N, C-alpha and C positions, 0 to 999 in steps of 0.2 A: 416570406420567410422560408428558408430551406428546411425541408423535413429530412432528417438523417435516419437512414435505415440500417439495420444489422443484416449483413449478407447471409444467405443460406449456404450450405455446403456446395450446392450446384452453381452458385454464383462466384466462387473463388477459384483460384488457380489449382492445378493438380497438386502442386507441392503443398499448398495450404489445405487442400482436401485431406491429404495424408496427415497433416497436423491435427485437423479437426477429428479425424478417426482416432488418433492417439489420445486426444483430450476426452473424447467420448468414452473410450475404454477406461482411462484413468480416473476421470471425475464423474462419469455418468451423464455428462452434458458438456456443451461448449458454451462457456460463459459469454455473454454478449460483448464484453470488453475484448476478449480474445478474438471473437468473430469479427468485430469491427476492425481490429488491426489487420485482418486478412484482406481488407480493401486494398492494401498495399501488397505487392508481390513478395516483399521481403520483411516487412515490419513485424509480423507475427513471430516468425522464426527468430529474428534478432531480439525482440522483446523477451521471448521465453528464455533465450540464452542468457540475457542479462539477469532476468529474474531468478534463474536457477544456477547461477554461477557459484563456485565454491567461495566461502566467506569465513572470516574469523568469528562472525556473529552467529549465535544460536538462533534457531527458528523463532523462539519466544522473543528474542531481542529484535529480530527483523519485524515481527508483528507489532511491537511497540512503535517502531519507526513508521511502519505503514499506517497505523491508527492515528498517530500524532500528525503526520504530514497530510493525510486525507482530511483531517479535521481543519487544519490550518488553511488548506486549499478549498474547503467547502465542497468536497466531492462526495455526494450522497451514495453513488455507486460503490466507491472504494470503502467508505465508512461501513456500508452494509456487508460487502464481501469480507472485509477484514474483521468485522464483528463475528462472523461465522468462523473464520480461520483462527481468530483469537480464542474462541471457545474451544476449538479443536486442539489448541496449544495449551489449554489448561487455565485460561483466564475466566473469571466469573463475569457476569453482565456488569456488576458494579465496578469491577476492576477495569473492564474495557472502557466504561464511561469516564472513569478517572484518567486513564491513559490518554484518551482522546482529548481531555482537557489539558494535558501536558505534564502530568505527574503520576507517580506510582508509589504512594505512601506505604504500601504493603511490602515493598522490596527496595532497599536503599540503592542497589546497583541499577535496577531498572528505573528508579526515580531519577537518578543522575542522567541516564540515557534519555528518558522522556523529556526532561527539562532542556538538555543539550539539543535534542532534535527539534524541539519547539523553537528554541532560540535561533538555530540554524535556518529553519524553514521561514520563520517570520521575518528574519533579517537578511534573507537572500544570501546565506553563506557567512554572514558576519556575526557569529555567535558571540554572546557576551563573554567576557573573560571569566566571570563567576561560573557560568555553566561549563566552560571549557575546563577550568580548574577542577570542578566537582566531577566531571566526566573522567579525567585522568586519575583523580583521587579515588574514584570508585573501582579502579583497576583496569580501565580501558587503556589501550596503547595507541600509538600513531597509526598502526595497521588498522585498528578498530575505527579510528577517525576516517580513514580512507573508505573502509567498508560501509560506515554509516552514510557518508556522502554519496556513495554509489546507490545504496538503497533509497535514500532521499530522491536522487535523480530518477531512479526507476519509478518511484511513486508519483513524482511530479509529472512524468510522461503520461501515466494512466489517468491521473487526476485531470490533467488538461484535456486529454482526449474526451473524457466524459463531460467535463464542464463545457467544452465547445459544442458537443453534439446532443447531449441529453437523451441518448437512446435509452430504452427501458431497462430498469434495474431488475435483474433476474435472481436476486437473493432476498431473503426476508429483510424488509426495510429497517435499518438501524434507527434507534430512537434519536431524536434531535437533542443536543445538549441543552438547548433552551427549554425543552419540555421537562428535562430532569431538574434543572436549576430553578424552575418556576415555583 
């Protein structure tokens, strides 16, 4: 069985070392996910550009998508990282757990987004008509639909990288939904 390792700063290209330095300054550390992307000469830069692109969606909405998709894809790393980020964006622990389950009863617009995102992710892009109708009825537009799909794609990339490699999670471990619903 292959053992996947997270590269250190010294083990990546000079361009990726520069990105590591910026991440260290901005976040206080280089998350293992980002470090793992640096195994590729260009993937870290490309991924960060995708993740930080301008969007019609607010940060809180992007976190809803990140939490739902990470749950659907069973990515413990991203569930854990986005639990931290969700709290930084004003969600409570209970709200985060509900979002991960695919709903947000505390906010009608975010609920439509969570349900739509779950339907998209579970059905590989073929969301139910009911969730699409609710998404648009909640005030989202076709531009929002494009931006949701891009955030879903971004999260699928990171979910799959961690699910394939299982490198260590360097965030407080998120609670399993099965533990909550037990």
